[in-house]
mmCIF file as gemmi writes it, N, C-alpha and C atoms, coordinates in Angstrom:
data_model
loop_
_atom_site.group_PDB
_atom_site.id
_atom_site.type_symbol
_atom_site.label_atom_id
_atom_site.label_alt_id
_atom_site.label_comp_id
_atom_site.label_asym_id
_atom_site.label_entity_id
_atom_site.label_seq_id
_atom_site.pdbx_PDB_ins_code
_atom_site.Cartn_x
_atom_site.Cartn_y
_atom_site.Cartn_z
_atom_site.occupancy
_atom_site.B_iso_or_equiv
_atom_site.pdbx_formal_charge
_atom_site.auth_seq_id
_atom_site.auth_asym_id
_atom_site.pdbx_PDB_model_num
ATOM 1 N N . MET Axp A 1 ? 8.523 -68.892 54.943 1 0 ? 1 A 1
ATOM 2 C CA . MET Axp A 1 ? 8.837 -69.765 53.832 1 0 ? 1 A 1
ATOM 3 C C . MET Axp A 1 ? 8.299 -71.156 54.176 1 0 ? 1 A 1
ATOM 4 N N . ASN Axp A 2 ? 7.565 -71.752 53.236 1 0 ? 2 A 1
ATOM 5 C CA . ASN Axp A 2 ? 7.001 -73.067 53.51 1 0 ? 2 A 1
ATOM 6 C C . ASN Axp A 2 ? 7.964 -74.184 53.08 1 0 ? 2 A 1
ATOM 7 N N . ALA Axp A 3 ? 7.596 -75.417 53.339 1 0 ? 3 A 1
ATOM 8 C CA . ALA Axp A 3 ? 8.473 -76.567 53.082 1 0 ? 3 A 1
ATOM 9 C C . ALA Axp A 3 ? 8.798 -76.726 51.592 1 0 ? 3 A 1
ATOM 10 N N . ASP Axp A 4 ? 7.82 -76.461 50.712 1 0 ? 4 A 1
ATOM 11 C CA . ASP Axp A 4 ? 8.064 -76.578 49.266 1 0 ? 4 A 1
ATOM 12 C C . ASP Axp A 4 ? 9.102 -75.559 48.8 1 0 ? 4 A 1
ATOM 13 N N . GLN Axp A 5 ? 9.011 -74.337 49.308 1 0 ? 5 A 1
ATOM 14 C CA . GLN Axp A 5 ? 9.973 -73.305 48.937 1 0 ? 5 A 1
ATOM 15 C C . GLN Axp A 5 ? 11.376 -73.657 49.422 1 0 ? 5 A 1
ATOM 16 N N . LYS Axp A 6 ? 11.474 -74.183 50.634 1 0 ? 6 A 1
ATOM 17 C CA . LYS Axp A 6 ? 12.774 -74.596 51.165 1 0 ? 6 A 1
ATOM 18 C C . LYS Axp A 6 ? 13.375 -75.714 50.316 1 0 ? 6 A 1
ATOM 19 N N . ARG Axp A 7 ? 12.55 -76.695 49.952 1 0 ? 7 A 1
ATOM 20 C CA . ARG Axp A 7 ? 13.018 -77.81 49.123 1 0 ? 7 A 1
ATOM 21 C C . ARG Axp A 7 ? 13.485 -77.301 47.762 1 0 ? 7 A 1
ATOM 22 N N . ASP Axp A 8 ? 12.751 -76.364 47.158 1 0 ? 8 A 1
ATOM 23 C CA . ASP Axp A 8 ? 13.146 -75.795 45.867 1 0 ? 8 A 1
ATOM 24 C C . ASP Axp A 8 ? 14.486 -75.078 45.96 1 0 ? 8 A 1
ATOM 25 N N . ARG Axp A 9 ? 14.717 -74.371 47.065 1 0 ? 9 A 1
ATOM 26 C CA . ARG Axp A 9 ? 15.999 -73.687 47.258 1 0 ? 9 A 1
ATOM 27 C C . ARG Axp A 9 ? 17.15 -74.684 47.362 1 0 ? 9 A 1
ATOM 28 N N . VAL Axp A 10 ? 16.915 -75.766 48.084 1 0 ? 10 A 1
ATOM 29 C CA . VAL Axp A 10 ? 17.956 -76.789 48.233 1 0 ? 10 A 1
ATOM 30 C C . VAL Axp A 10 ? 18.27 -77.41 46.884 1 0 ? 10 A 1
ATOM 31 N N . VAL Axp A 11 ? 17.251 -77.763 46.131 1 0 ? 11 A 1
ATOM 32 C CA . VAL Axp A 11 ? 17.453 -78.381 44.819 1 0 ? 11 A 1
ATOM 33 C C . VAL Axp A 11 ? 18.199 -77.43 43.885 1 0 ? 11 A 1
ATOM 34 N N . THR Axp A 12 ? 17.789 -76.182 43.858 1 0 ? 12 A 1
ATOM 35 C CA . THR Axp A 12 ? 18.45 -75.193 42.997 1 0 ? 12 A 1
ATOM 36 C C . THR Axp A 12 ? 19.901 -74.996 43.41 1 0 ? 12 A 1
ATOM 37 N N . SER Axp A 13 ? 20.157 -74.918 44.707 1 0 ? 13 A 1
ATOM 38 C CA . SER Axp A 13 ? 21.533 -74.751 45.194 1 0 ? 13 A 1
ATOM 39 C C . SER Axp A 13 ? 22.395 -75.95 44.815 1 0 ? 13 A 1
ATOM 40 N N . GLN Axp A 14 ? 21.848 -77.145 44.914 1 0 ? 14 A 1
ATOM 41 C CA . GLN Axp A 14 ? 22.597 -78.341 44.531 1 0 ? 14 A 1
ATOM 42 C C . GLN Axp A 14 ? 22.908 -78.341 43.035 1 0 ? 14 A 1
ATOM 43 N N . GLU Axp A 15 ? 21.963 -77.883 42.215 1 0 ? 15 A 1
ATOM 44 C CA . GLU Axp A 15 ? 22.2 -77.809 40.772 1 0 ? 15 A 1
ATOM 45 C C . GLU Axp A 15 ? 23.319 -76.813 40.456 1 0 ? 15 A 1
ATOM 46 N N . VAL Axp A 16 ? 23.336 -75.681 41.15 1 0 ? 16 A 1
ATOM 47 C CA . VAL Axp A 16 ? 24.388 -74.686 40.934 1 0 ? 16 A 1
ATOM 48 C C . VAL Axp A 16 ? 25.745 -75.256 41.345 1 0 ? 16 A 1
ATOM 49 N N . LEU Axp A 17 ? 25.796 -75.969 42.485 1 0 ? 17 A 1
ATOM 50 C CA . LEU Axp A 17 ? 27.052 -76.582 42.92 1 0 ? 17 A 1
ATOM 51 C C . LEU Axp A 17 ? 27.545 -77.617 41.918 1 0 ? 17 A 1
ATOM 52 N N . GLU Axp A 18 ? 26.652 -78.423 41.407 1 0 ? 18 A 1
ATOM 53 C CA . GLU Axp A 18 ? 27.033 -79.426 40.391 1 0 ? 18 A 1
ATOM 54 C C . GLU Axp A 18 ? 27.57 -78.741 39.14 1 0 ? 18 A 1
ATOM 55 N N . TYR Axp A 19 ? 26.942 -77.652 38.743 1 0 ? 19 A 1
ATOM 56 C CA . TYR Axp A 19 ? 27.4 -76.903 37.571 1 0 ? 19 A 1
ATOM 57 C C . TYR Axp A 19 ? 28.801 -76.352 37.815 1 0 ? 19 A 1
ATOM 58 N N . CYS Axp A 20 ? 29.036 -75.838 39.023 1 0 ? 20 A 1
ATOM 59 C CA . CYS Axp A 20 ? 30.352 -75.281 39.36 1 0 ? 20 A 1
ATOM 60 C C . CYS Axp A 20 ? 31.433 -76.341 39.332 1 0 ? 20 A 1
ATOM 61 N N . ARG Axp A 21 ? 31.11 -77.536 39.805 1 0 ? 21 A 1
ATOM 62 C CA . ARG Axp A 21 ? 32.099 -78.617 39.82 1 0 ? 21 A 1
ATOM 63 C C . ARG Axp A 21 ? 32.478 -79.044 38.404 1 0 ? 21 A 1
ATOM 64 N N . GLY Axp A 22 ? 31.551 -78.935 37.473 1 0 ? 22 A 1
ATOM 65 C CA . GLY Axp A 22 ? 31.791 -79.399 36.109 1 0 ? 22 A 1
ATOM 66 C C . GLY Axp A 22 ? 32.371 -78.34 35.186 1 0 ? 22 A 1
ATOM 67 N N . THR Axp A 23 ? 32.55 -77.132 35.648 1 0 ? 23 A 1
ATOM 68 C CA . THR Axp A 23 ? 33.048 -76.064 34.779 1 0 ? 23 A 1
ATOM 69 C C . THR Axp A 23 ? 34.385 -75.539 35.275 1 0 ? 23 A 1
ATOM 70 N N . THR Axp A 24 ? 34.972 -74.714 34.467 1 0 ? 24 A 1
ATOM 71 C CA . THR Axp A 24 ? 36.242 -74.083 34.851 1 0 ? 24 A 1
ATOM 72 C C . THR Axp A 24 ? 35.959 -72.808 35.631 1 0 ? 24 A 1
ATOM 73 N N . ALA Axp A 25 ? 36.972 -72.015 35.872 1 0 ? 25 A 1
ATOM 74 C CA . ALA Axp A 25 ? 36.825 -70.78 36.635 1 0 ? 25 A 1
ATOM 75 C C . ALA Axp A 25 ? 35.964 -69.747 35.924 1 0 ? 25 A 1
ATOM 76 N N . GLY Axp A 26 ? 35.588 -69.994 34.686 1 0 ? 26 A 1
ATOM 77 C CA . GLY Axp A 26 ? 34.771 -69.056 33.926 1 0 ? 26 A 1
ATOM 78 C C . GLY Axp A 26 ? 33.397 -68.81 34.521 1 0 ? 26 A 1
ATOM 79 N N . PHE Axp A 27 ? 32.936 -69.716 35.377 1 0 ? 27 A 1
ATOM 80 C CA . PHE Axp A 27 ? 31.616 -69.547 35.985 1 0 ? 27 A 1
ATOM 81 C C . PHE Axp A 27 ? 31.563 -68.273 36.823 1 0 ? 27 A 1
ATOM 82 N N . LEU Axp A 28 ? 32.559 -68.063 37.663 1 0 ? 28 A 1
ATOM 83 C CA . LEU Axp A 28 ? 32.564 -66.877 38.524 1 0 ? 28 A 1
ATOM 84 C C . LEU Axp A 28 ? 32.718 -65.601 37.718 1 0 ? 28 A 1
ATOM 85 N N . ALA Axp A 29 ? 33.341 -65.684 36.563 1 0 ? 29 A 1
ATOM 86 C CA . ALA Axp A 29 ? 33.508 -64.505 35.716 1 0 ? 29 A 1
ATOM 87 C C . ALA Axp A 29 ? 32.17 -64.049 35.14 1 0 ? 29 A 1
ATOM 88 N N . ARG Axp A 30 ? 31.198 -64.949 35.056 1 0 ? 30 A 1
ATOM 89 C CA . ARG Axp A 30 ? 29.888 -64.608 34.489 1 0 ? 30 A 1
ATOM 90 C C . ARG Axp A 30 ? 28.844 -64.315 35.565 1 0 ? 30 A 1
ATOM 91 N N . LEU Axp A 31 ? 29.207 -64.415 36.832 1 0 ? 31 A 1
ATOM 92 C CA . LEU Axp A 31 ? 28.275 -64.225 37.929 1 0 ? 31 A 1
ATOM 93 C C . LEU Axp A 31 ? 27.924 -62.743 38.094 1 0 ? 31 A 1
ATOM 94 N N . VAL Axp A 32 ? 26.616 -62.438 38.189 1 0 ? 32 A 1
ATOM 95 C CA . VAL Axp A 32 ? 26.132 -61.066 38.394 1 0 ? 32 A 1
ATOM 96 C C . VAL Axp A 32 ? 25.292 -61.063 39.673 1 0 ? 32 A 1
ATOM 97 N N . ALA Axp A 33 ? 25.543 -60.088 40.527 1 0 ? 33 A 1
ATOM 98 C CA . ALA Axp A 33 ? 24.801 -59.947 41.786 1 0 ? 33 A 1
ATOM 99 C C . ALA Axp A 33 ? 23.957 -58.672 41.73 1 0 ? 33 A 1
ATOM 100 N N . THR Axp A 34 ? 22.933 -58.624 42.57 1 0 ? 34 A 1
ATOM 101 C CA . THR Axp A 34 ? 22.065 -57.449 42.615 1 0 ? 34 A 1
ATOM 102 C C . THR Axp A 34 ? 21.644 -57.165 44.055 1 0 ? 34 A 1
ATOM 103 N N . ASP Axp A 35 ? 21.286 -55.917 44.302 1 0 ? 35 A 1
ATOM 104 C CA . ASP Axp A 35 ? 20.754 -55.519 45.598 1 0 ? 35 A 1
ATOM 105 C C . ASP Axp A 35 ? 19.837 -54.319 45.375 1 0 ? 35 A 1
ATOM 106 N N . GLU Axp A 36 ? 18.862 -54.173 46.256 1 0 ? 36 A 1
ATOM 107 C CA . GLU Axp A 36 ? 17.939 -53.046 46.186 1 0 ? 36 A 1
ATOM 108 C C . GLU Axp A 36 ? 18.054 -52.215 47.454 1 0 ? 36 A 1
ATOM 109 N N . THR Axp A 37 ? 17.834 -50.926 47.323 1 0 ? 37 A 1
ATOM 110 C CA . THR Axp A 37 ? 17.839 -50.025 48.463 1 0 ? 37 A 1
ATOM 111 C C . THR Axp A 37 ? 16.941 -48.837 48.161 1 0 ? 37 A 1
ATOM 112 N N . TRP Axp A 38 ? 16.57 -48.107 49.195 1 0 ? 38 A 1
ATOM 113 C CA . TRP Axp A 38 ? 15.811 -46.87 49.023 1 0 ? 38 A 1
ATOM 114 C C . TRP Axp A 38 ? 16.793 -45.723 48.89 1 0 ? 38 A 1
ATOM 115 N N . LYS Axp A 39 ? 16.566 -44.856 47.93 1 0 ? 39 A 1
ATOM 116 C CA . LYS Axp A 39 ? 17.401 -43.678 47.721 1 0 ? 39 A 1
ATOM 117 C C . LYS Axp A 39 ? 16.534 -42.45 47.951 1 0 ? 39 A 1
ATOM 118 N N . HIS Axp A 40 ? 16.954 -41.571 48.858 1 0 ? 40 A 1
ATOM 119 C CA . HIS Axp A 40 ? 16.206 -40.34 49.122 1 0 ? 40 A 1
ATOM 120 C C . HIS Axp A 40 ? 16.524 -39.306 48.052 1 0 ? 40 A 1
ATOM 121 N N . LEU Axp A 41 ? 15.488 -38.655 47.537 1 0 ? 41 A 1
ATOM 122 C CA . LEU Axp A 41 ? 15.651 -37.686 46.462 1 0 ? 41 A 1
ATOM 123 C C . LEU Axp A 41 ? 15.936 -36.282 46.976 1 0 ? 41 A 1
ATOM 124 N N . CYS Axp A 42 ? 15.545 -35.972 48.192 1 0 ? 42 A 1
ATOM 125 C CA . CYS Axp A 42 ? 15.767 -34.625 48.701 1 0 ? 42 A 1
ATOM 126 C C . CYS Axp A 42 ? 17.155 -34.531 49.321 1 0 ? 42 A 1
ATOM 127 N N . GLY Axp A 43 ? 17.809 -33.429 49.067 1 0 ? 43 A 1
ATOM 128 C CA . GLY Axp A 43 ? 19.114 -33.192 49.666 1 0 ? 43 A 1
ATOM 129 C C . GLY Axp A 43 ? 19.017 -32.011 50.593 1 0 ? 43 A 1
ATOM 130 N N . PRO Axp A 44 ? 19.041 -32.222 51.894 1 0 ? 44 A 1
ATOM 131 C CA . PRO Axp A 44 ? 18.915 -31.091 52.811 1 0 ? 44 A 1
ATOM 132 C C . PRO Axp A 44 ? 20.067 -30.109 52.638 1 0 ? 44 A 1
ATOM 133 N N . GLN Axp A 45 ? 19.766 -28.843 52.803 1 0 ? 45 A 1
ATOM 134 C CA . GLN Axp A 45 ? 20.785 -27.81 52.656 1 0 ? 45 A 1
ATOM 135 C C . GLN Axp A 45 ? 21.748 -27.837 53.827 1 0 ? 45 A 1
ATOM 136 N N . THR Axp A 46 ? 22.987 -27.469 53.541 1 0 ? 46 A 1
ATOM 137 C CA . THR Axp A 46 ? 23.943 -27.287 54.621 1 0 ? 46 A 1
ATOM 138 C C . THR Axp A 46 ? 23.663 -25.947 55.29 1 0 ? 46 A 1
ATOM 139 N N . LYS Axp A 47 ? 24.28 -25.721 56.434 1 0 ? 47 A 1
ATOM 140 C CA . LYS Axp A 47 ? 24.079 -24.461 57.145 1 0 ? 47 A 1
ATOM 141 C C . LYS Axp A 47 ? 24.536 -23.291 56.275 1 0 ? 47 A 1
ATOM 142 N N . GLU Axp A 48 ? 25.639 -23.483 55.557 1 0 ? 48 A 1
ATOM 143 C CA . GLU Axp A 48 ? 26.18 -22.427 54.687 1 0 ? 48 A 1
ATOM 144 C C . GLU Axp A 48 ? 25.219 -22.122 53.533 1 0 ? 48 A 1
ATOM 145 N N . GLN Axp A 49 ? 24.606 -23.166 52.951 1 0 ? 49 A 1
ATOM 146 C CA . GLN Axp A 49 ? 23.697 -22.971 51.82 1 0 ? 49 A 1
ATOM 147 C C . GLN Axp A 49 ? 22.413 -22.259 52.226 1 0 ? 49 A 1
ATOM 148 N N . SER Axp A 50 ? 21.992 -22.413 53.474 1 0 ? 50 A 1
ATOM 149 C CA . SER Axp A 50 ? 20.71 -21.845 53.889 1 0 ? 50 A 1
ATOM 150 C C . SER Axp A 50 ? 20.821 -20.41 54.408 1 0 ? 50 A 1
ATOM 151 N N . LYS Axp A 51 ? 22.018 -19.836 54.439 1 0 ? 51 A 1
ATOM 152 C CA . LYS Axp A 51 ? 22.186 -18.464 54.916 1 0 ? 51 A 1
ATOM 153 C C . LYS Axp A 51 ? 21.538 -17.476 53.952 1 0 ? 51 A 1
ATOM 154 N N . LYS Axp A 52 ? 20.881 -16.447 54.492 1 0 ? 52 A 1
ATOM 155 C CA . LYS Axp A 52 ? 20.23 -15.415 53.697 1 0 ? 52 A 1
ATOM 156 C C . LYS Axp A 52 ? 20.615 -14.05 54.247 1 0 ? 52 A 1
ATOM 157 N N . TRP Axp A 53 ? 20.784 -13.089 53.334 1 0 ? 53 A 1
ATOM 158 C CA . TRP Axp A 53 ? 21.031 -11.716 53.767 1 0 ? 53 A 1
ATOM 159 C C . TRP Axp A 53 ? 19.726 -11.103 54.223 1 0 ? 53 A 1
ATOM 160 N N . ARG Axp A 54 ? 19.769 -10.378 55.354 1 0 ? 54 A 1
ATOM 161 C CA . ARG Axp A 54 ? 18.567 -9.717 55.854 1 0 ? 54 A 1
ATOM 162 C C . ARG Axp A 54 ? 18.985 -8.49 56.651 1 0 ? 54 A 1
ATOM 163 N N . HIS Axp A 55 ? 18.033 -7.597 56.848 1 0 ? 55 A 1
ATOM 164 C CA . HIS Axp A 55 ? 18.286 -6.419 57.685 1 0 ? 55 A 1
ATOM 165 C C . HIS Axp A 55 ? 18.341 -6.852 59.139 1 0 ? 55 A 1
ATOM 166 N N . SER Axp A 56 ? 19.009 -6.077 59.945 1 0 ? 56 A 1
ATOM 167 C CA . SER Axp A 56 ? 19.195 -6.451 61.357 1 0 ? 56 A 1
ATOM 168 C C . SER Axp A 56 ? 17.869 -6.558 62.114 1 0 ? 56 A 1
ATOM 169 N N . GLY Axp A 57 ? 16.847 -5.813 61.712 1 0 ? 57 A 1
ATOM 170 C CA . GLY Axp A 57 ? 15.574 -5.848 62.424 1 0 ? 57 A 1
ATOM 171 C C . GLY Axp A 57 ? 14.571 -6.842 61.843 1 0 ? 57 A 1
ATOM 172 N N . SER Axp A 58 ? 14.854 -7.418 60.694 1 0 ? 58 A 1
ATOM 173 C CA . SER Axp A 58 ? 13.883 -8.324 60.063 1 0 ? 58 A 1
ATOM 174 C C . SER Axp A 58 ? 13.952 -9.717 60.702 1 0 ? 58 A 1
ATOM 175 N N . PRO Axp A 59 ? 12.815 -10.411 60.709 1 0 ? 59 A 1
ATOM 176 C CA . PRO Axp A 59 ? 12.792 -11.739 61.346 1 0 ? 59 A 1
ATOM 177 C C . PRO Axp A 59 ? 13.564 -12.77 60.509 1 0 ? 59 A 1
ATOM 178 N N . HIS Axp A 60 ? 13.976 -13.82 61.179 1 0 ? 60 A 1
ATOM 179 C CA . HIS Axp A 60 ? 14.648 -14.921 60.484 1 0 ? 60 A 1
ATOM 180 C C . HIS Axp A 60 ? 13.65 -15.64 59.58 1 0 ? 60 A 1
ATOM 181 N N . PRO Axp A 61 ? 14.064 -16.087 58.388 1 0 ? 61 A 1
ATOM 182 C CA . PRO Axp A 61 ? 13.133 -16.832 57.533 1 0 ? 61 A 1
ATOM 183 C C . PRO Axp A 61 ? 12.802 -18.183 58.165 1 0 ? 61 A 1
ATOM 184 N N . LYS Axp A 62 ? 11.558 -18.603 57.994 1 0 ? 62 A 1
ATOM 185 C CA . LYS Axp A 62 ? 11.137 -19.891 58.549 1 0 ? 62 A 1
ATOM 186 C C . LYS Axp A 62 ? 11.628 -21.009 57.641 1 0 ? 62 A 1
ATOM 187 N N . LYS Axp A 63 ? 12.157 -22.039 58.259 1 0 ? 63 A 1
ATOM 188 C CA . LYS Axp A 63 ? 12.596 -23.216 57.508 1 0 ? 63 A 1
ATOM 189 C C . LYS Axp A 63 ? 11.626 -24.348 57.806 1 0 ? 63 A 1
ATOM 190 N N . PHE Axp A 64 ? 11.146 -24.976 56.763 1 0 ? 64 A 1
ATOM 191 C CA . PHE Axp A 64 ? 10.231 -26.092 56.931 1 0 ? 64 A 1
ATOM 192 C C . PHE Axp A 64 ? 11.03 -27.383 56.886 1 0 ? 64 A 1
ATOM 193 N N . ARG Axp A 65 ? 10.713 -28.267 57.772 1 0 ? 65 A 1
ATOM 194 C CA . ARG Axp A 65 ? 11.397 -29.553 57.815 1 0 ? 65 A 1
ATOM 195 C C . ARG Axp A 65 ? 10.87 -30.439 56.686 1 0 ? 65 A 1
ATOM 196 N N . THR Axp A 66 ? 11.77 -30.998 55.908 1 0 ? 66 A 1
ATOM 197 C CA . THR Axp A 66 ? 11.353 -31.912 54.842 1 0 ? 66 A 1
ATOM 198 C C . THR Axp A 66 ? 11.359 -33.333 55.378 1 0 ? 66 A 1
ATOM 199 N N . GLN Axp A 67 ? 10.42 -34.106 54.928 1 0 ? 67 A 1
ATOM 200 C CA . GLN Axp A 67 ? 10.357 -35.503 55.322 1 0 ? 67 A 1
ATOM 201 C C . GLN Axp A 67 ? 11.036 -36.335 54.238 1 0 ? 67 A 1
ATOM 202 N N . LYS Axp A 68 ? 12.086 -37.029 54.615 1 0 ? 68 A 1
ATOM 203 C CA . LYS Axp A 68 ? 12.814 -37.832 53.632 1 0 ? 68 A 1
ATOM 204 C C . LYS Axp A 68 ? 11.929 -38.898 52.999 1 0 ? 68 A 1
ATOM 205 N N . SER Axp A 69 ? 11.022 -39.492 53.778 1 0 ? 69 A 1
ATOM 206 C CA . SER Axp A 69 ? 10.202 -40.581 53.261 1 0 ? 69 A 1
ATOM 207 C C . SER Axp A 69 ? 9.237 -40.118 52.175 1 0 ? 69 A 1
ATOM 208 N N . ALA Axp A 70 ? 8.992 -38.825 52.079 1 0 ? 70 A 1
ATOM 209 C CA . ALA Axp A 70 ? 8.054 -38.322 51.083 1 0 ? 70 A 1
ATOM 210 C C . ALA Axp A 70 ? 8.633 -38.385 49.679 1 0 ? 70 A 1
ATOM 211 N N . SER Axp A 71 ? 9.954 -38.421 49.562 1 0 ? 71 A 1
ATOM 212 C CA . SER Axp A 71 ? 10.558 -38.439 48.233 1 0 ? 71 A 1
ATOM 213 C C . SER Axp A 71 ? 11.715 -39.428 48.189 1 0 ? 71 A 1
ATOM 214 N N . LYS Axp A 72 ? 11.375 -40.698 48.057 1 0 ? 72 A 1
ATOM 215 C CA . LYS Axp A 72 ? 12.402 -41.716 47.915 1 0 ? 72 A 1
ATOM 216 C C . LYS Axp A 72 ? 12.013 -42.669 46.795 1 0 ? 72 A 1
ATOM 217 N N . VAL Axp A 73 ? 13.004 -43.337 46.26 1 0 ? 73 A 1
ATOM 218 C CA . VAL Axp A 73 ? 12.779 -44.211 45.12 1 0 ? 73 A 1
ATOM 219 C C . VAL Axp A 73 ? 13.574 -45.502 45.341 1 0 ? 73 A 1
ATOM 220 N N . THR Axp A 74 ? 13.048 -46.611 44.829 1 0 ? 74 A 1
ATOM 221 C CA . THR Axp A 74 ? 13.768 -47.879 44.922 1 0 ? 74 A 1
ATOM 222 C C . THR Axp A 74 ? 14.888 -47.878 43.901 1 0 ? 74 A 1
ATOM 223 N N . THR Axp A 75 ? 16.09 -48.193 44.363 1 0 ? 75 A 1
ATOM 224 C CA . THR Axp A 75 ? 17.259 -48.227 43.507 1 0 ? 75 A 1
ATOM 225 C C . THR Axp A 75 ? 17.798 -49.65 43.476 1 0 ? 75 A 1
ATOM 226 N N . SER Axp A 76 ? 17.972 -50.205 42.281 1 0 ? 76 A 1
ATOM 227 C CA . SER Axp A 76 ? 18.55 -51.534 42.118 1 0 ? 76 A 1
ATOM 228 C C . SER Axp A 76 ? 19.93 -51.394 41.5 1 0 ? 76 A 1
ATOM 229 N N . VAL Axp A 77 ? 20.897 -52.097 42.08 1 0 ? 77 A 1
ATOM 230 C CA . VAL Axp A 77 ? 22.269 -52.053 41.586 1 0 ? 77 A 1
ATOM 231 C C . VAL Axp A 77 ? 22.678 -53.46 41.188 1 0 ? 77 A 1
ATOM 232 N N . PHE Axp A 78 ? 23.264 -53.596 39.985 1 0 ? 78 A 1
ATOM 233 C CA . PHE Axp A 78 ? 23.747 -54.876 39.471 1 0 ? 78 A 1
ATOM 234 C C . PHE Axp A 78 ? 25.248 -54.751 39.263 1 0 ? 78 A 1
ATOM 235 N N . TRP Axp A 79 ? 26.013 -55.76 39.705 1 0 ? 79 A 1
ATOM 236 C CA . TRP Axp A 79 ? 27.462 -55.709 39.534 1 0 ? 79 A 1
ATOM 237 C C . TRP Axp A 79 ? 28.028 -57.105 39.307 1 0 ? 79 A 1
ATOM 238 N N . ASP Axp A 80 ? 29.235 -57.141 38.765 1 0 ? 80 A 1
ATOM 239 C CA . ASP Axp A 80 ? 29.976 -58.388 38.603 1 0 ? 80 A 1
ATOM 240 C C . ASP Axp A 80 ? 31.369 -58.203 39.179 1 0 ? 80 A 1
ATOM 241 N N . LYS Axp A 81 ? 32.289 -59.113 38.875 1 0 ? 81 A 1
ATOM 242 C CA . LYS Axp A 81 ? 33.622 -59.057 39.472 1 0 ? 81 A 1
ATOM 243 C C . LYS Axp A 81 ? 34.41 -57.819 39.049 1 0 ? 81 A 1
ATOM 244 N N . ASN Axp A 82 ? 34.003 -57.172 37.959 1 0 ? 82 A 1
ATOM 245 C CA . ASN Axp A 82 ? 34.713 -55.993 37.465 1 0 ? 82 A 1
ATOM 246 C C . ASN Axp A 82 ? 34.138 -54.676 37.972 1 0 ? 82 A 1
ATOM 247 N N . GLY Axp A 83 ? 32.958 -54.708 38.565 1 0 ? 83 A 1
ATOM 248 C CA . GLY Axp A 83 ? 32.359 -53.48 39.082 1 0 ? 83 A 1
ATOM 249 C C . GLY Axp A 83 ? 30.886 -53.375 38.755 1 0 ? 83 A 1
ATOM 250 N N . ILE Axp A 84 ? 30.345 -52.163 38.853 1 0 ? 84 A 1
ATOM 251 C CA . ILE Axp A 84 ? 28.916 -51.917 38.653 1 0 ? 84 A 1
ATOM 252 C C . ILE Axp A 84 ? 28.559 -52.014 37.17 1 0 ? 84 A 1
ATOM 253 N N . LEU Axp A 85 ? 27.498 -52.757 36.878 1 0 ? 85 A 1
ATOM 254 C CA . LEU Axp A 85 ? 26.999 -52.91 35.508 1 0 ? 85 A 1
ATOM 255 C C . LEU Axp A 85 ? 25.831 -51.975 35.222 1 0 ? 85 A 1
ATOM 256 N N . LEU Axp A 86 ? 24.94 -51.833 36.206 1 0 ? 86 A 1
ATOM 257 C CA . LEU Axp A 86 ? 23.72 -51.066 35.981 1 0 ? 86 A 1
ATOM 258 C C . LEU Axp A 86 ? 23.181 -50.55 37.305 1 0 ? 86 A 1
ATOM 259 N N . VAL Axp A 87 ? 22.705 -49.31 37.299 1 0 ? 87 A 1
ATOM 260 C CA . VAL Axp A 87 ? 21.965 -48.747 38.424 1 0 ? 87 A 1
ATOM 261 C C . VAL Axp A 87 ? 20.607 -48.35 37.864 1 0 ? 87 A 1
ATOM 262 N N . GLU Axp A 88 ? 19.559 -48.936 38.396 1 0 ? 88 A 1
ATOM 263 C CA . GLU Axp A 88 ? 18.208 -48.73 37.868 1 0 ? 88 A 1
ATOM 264 C C . GLU Axp A 88 ? 17.339 -48.091 38.94 1 0 ? 88 A 1
ATOM 265 N N . TYR Axp A 89 ? 16.659 -46.996 38.591 1 0 ? 89 A 1
ATOM 266 C CA . TYR Axp A 89 ? 15.748 -46.317 39.508 1 0 ? 89 A 1
ATOM 267 C C . TYR Axp A 89 ? 14.324 -46.648 39.095 1 0 ? 89 A 1
ATOM 268 N N . LEU Axp A 90 ? 13.549 -47.179 40.026 1 0 ? 90 A 1
ATOM 269 C CA . LEU Axp A 90 ? 12.176 -47.573 39.753 1 0 ? 90 A 1
ATOM 270 C C . LEU Axp A 90 ? 11.252 -46.377 39.912 1 0 ? 90 A 1
ATOM 271 N N . LYS Axp A 91 ? 10.354 -46.18 38.953 1 0 ? 91 A 1
ATOM 272 C CA . LYS Axp A 91 ? 9.408 -45.07 39.036 1 0 ? 91 A 1
ATOM 273 C C . LYS Axp A 91 ? 8.493 -45.253 40.232 1 0 ? 91 A 1
ATOM 274 N N . LYS Axp A 92 ? 8.038 -44.131 40.788 1 0 ? 92 A 1
ATOM 275 C CA . LYS Axp A 92 ? 7.177 -44.166 41.966 1 0 ? 92 A 1
ATOM 276 C C . LYS Axp A 92 ? 5.895 -44.949 41.664 1 0 ? 92 A 1
ATOM 277 N N . GLY Axp A 93 ? 5.563 -45.887 42.524 1 0 ? 93 A 1
ATOM 278 C CA . GLY Axp A 93 ? 4.36 -46.695 42.358 1 0 ? 93 A 1
ATOM 279 C C . GLY Axp A 93 ? 4.546 -47.922 41.49 1 0 ? 93 A 1
ATOM 280 N N . ALA Axp A 94 ? 5.688 -48.039 40.802 1 0 ? 94 A 1
ATOM 281 C CA . ALA Axp A 94 ? 5.954 -49.195 39.94 1 0 ? 94 A 1
ATOM 282 C C . ALA Axp A 94 ? 6.537 -50.335 40.768 1 0 ? 94 A 1
ATOM 283 N N . THR Axp A 95 ? 6.471 -51.534 40.227 1 0 ? 95 A 1
ATOM 284 C CA . THR Axp A 95 ? 7.054 -52.691 40.9 1 0 ? 95 A 1
ATOM 285 C C . THR Axp A 95 ? 8.045 -53.375 39.965 1 0 ? 95 A 1
ATOM 286 N N . MET Axp A 96 ? 9.046 -54.024 40.541 1 0 ? 96 A 1
ATOM 287 C CA . MET Axp A 96 ? 10.057 -54.735 39.772 1 0 ? 96 A 1
ATOM 288 C C . MET Axp A 96 ? 9.5 -56.069 39.31 1 0 ? 96 A 1
ATOM 289 N N . THR Axp A 97 ? 9.646 -56.348 38.028 1 0 ? 97 A 1
ATOM 290 C CA . THR Axp A 97 ? 9.209 -57.622 37.467 1 0 ? 97 A 1
ATOM 291 C C . THR Axp A 97 ? 10.365 -58.252 36.696 1 0 ? 97 A 1
ATOM 292 N N . ALA Axp A 98 ? 10.178 -59.473 36.226 1 0 ? 98 A 1
ATOM 293 C CA . ALA Axp A 98 ? 11.218 -60.164 35.474 1 0 ? 98 A 1
ATOM 294 C C . ALA Axp A 98 ? 11.527 -59.435 34.17 1 0 ? 98 A 1
ATOM 295 N N . ASN Axp A 99 ? 10.547 -58.757 33.595 1 0 ? 99 A 1
ATOM 296 C CA . ASN Axp A 99 ? 10.788 -58.031 32.338 1 0 ? 99 A 1
ATOM 297 C C . ASN Axp A 99 ? 11.721 -56.87 32.562 1 0 ? 99 A 1
């Protein structure tokens, strides 16, 4: 972060503090927070789910290891003081914009 970005953050933070001092408790009631995380789309099977019937002489079925990173999506969560407002899943290859 360069000096201009730091200065902009300080100025914006001071403006928010001034706004809070001049308003009632209603400000916090309108506050919305957000966070992003990666959500894996594959759900590995449990040992019970992967059991298969077979004859005593037949070989065990081969299980292929799935790579979690191959199927994940960016998940954005928005919430306020009352709970979750929106959970948004970003399409693969897309980027989050102001729109």
